[in-house]
Phi, psi and omega in degrees: 000133182282128181279165178298326180293320179295319178300319179297319179295316180299315180297324179295317179295320178298318180297319179296316179298317178298318180296318178297317180298316180296318180297317180296317179298316179295321179298314178298321179295319179295320177298321179295317178296321179296317178298315179297322179296317178295320178297316180296318179297317179298316179296318180297318179295319178296318180294321179295313179299316179297319181295316180294315179299318179300319179294317180298319180295314181292331178288327184271320183259162173254098186259354182222134174275104185295326181291317182264355178053050177218159182290143180247142179261161170247135168270138181237110180264131178211151183279145176226161175229148175241119180237077178059029176225151178286341183264130183288147174270131182233136178303144183302315180296319178296316182297321179298317178297317179297317180300315180296316181298319178296321180295314186278320182275332185087145184297335180287341182256005185226124179252102184283131183228089175284131182231141177282149181307136179071010171299140176282140181237123181288150179302323181295335179292338183263010175278152180086199179279128183226136173247132179246129178239133179084161191288161180300334181294335179250335183252100185292338177291316178291324179300329182294329181255325180223089182278161174277155177255137177271131177246109182250342180203181184291333177295321177297323180298324183294337184263000185296314183296318178296322177298317179297310189279328186264310183280305183275330186059046178229151178279345179203150175191173185280142172230158174249111185265106181271355185294336180260007181263121184293315184259010179060029183244335180235086179290161175266118179284131181224170174248121177271134182235127184282154180254109185283355179256357180221121184284348188263328189234162172273160183283322185199152166244103190268115177262156181283136175298340181267006180304318179303326178296319180290327177296317178294317184297327181294338182273353181286148175284159180300128181090347179282135186275134173282132185213124169208178183261010181265101182274323181277121180239127178260139180213168179241157176205167177251131177238126184214151171224124183228131179272137180214115179052049178067017175235177184234144163251126176240129186241126179232096189219129174258161171300316172234183183299327177300318183295321177298317179299318181294317178296320178298322179292326174300314178299320178301314179297320181296315184283339177264012173069027172278156179288130180229157177297137179060038186301320184298329178289314182295328185270000175267179186262356183286157174295144174215156170216136186212158176254123185252141173235158179182175181242135175242134176274108186294330181284317182270349182057046178224152176261134172286099189296336178287343180275348186283128179203166172286119186288126173054029181058033177277082179224128179234142177238138181279121176235108188071236178252016182241147173268121183252126179290135180245131179251155185300325180299333180286345190250005187300318180298317179297322182295323178295317179297321180296319179296320179294320180293319180296318178297325179294319178295324187274357178290000000 
């Protein structure tokens, strides 16, 4: 016969078991709610990031014809080579820029046009929104509108500024300097910058810090590997956006391949809402042209995004029919507003 004491013990054990079961059930329910909360938070963060990126892309590019209320495409011209293969060879820096543009614009908004050096390009091909990747010496589409100037002697140097301002109507552009070429076969590509305070001379002929590497590489035999211990390479490039007949020309060009990669990384930072040098200029609708510098790790194939900046404050904005140089001190108020807007997005 079960005693009263035994019944009490049994009831106590049952109560404990029920309490444990209830606690376990509640714990599982709380874990499920926590998981759902994390999932919801993740989705919200992705939606916020997507929304901000979408706004940055739409602010920089012209993706819609407001008058005709239809989507607009960009043509993207870049150089390719064919060396006994059906698949074209594309420079690493150029390919990185193409990859970013495809990611941000979407394949439906981008018409990729790989062209072989010296291919003829019809004028009609340059109508509408156009993106140019790589220098005019390799990209015949860009060469058609902004060709490089050859400098073979001091007389050529005297005409550079007039060429910039009269022929190109640009404050800076690429030149090929043959004066340092022994056999007149490998010129040094530089960026000529006009001097707005002196009518006689240009301000600078900017050569790439990585030029010595290319000089060594040109001497290698086919198949021979270039090898040194210098992984960090600094280069310069030109980044520009110009409006033409309600369309855009966008230029992403380095002195060498490193520079193209660095300019593309600046565009990546800009479109992903990271803080960039001269941000207020990039996020407005006016035409701009600028010289960008940065460092690329040749071993890791990555750009140090914190190293990317407008070199020597070489930034011009089109105001009317004139290019006006912009200095960082002129932009401080805009930079404060940009930081406040970014903080609002990230809340």
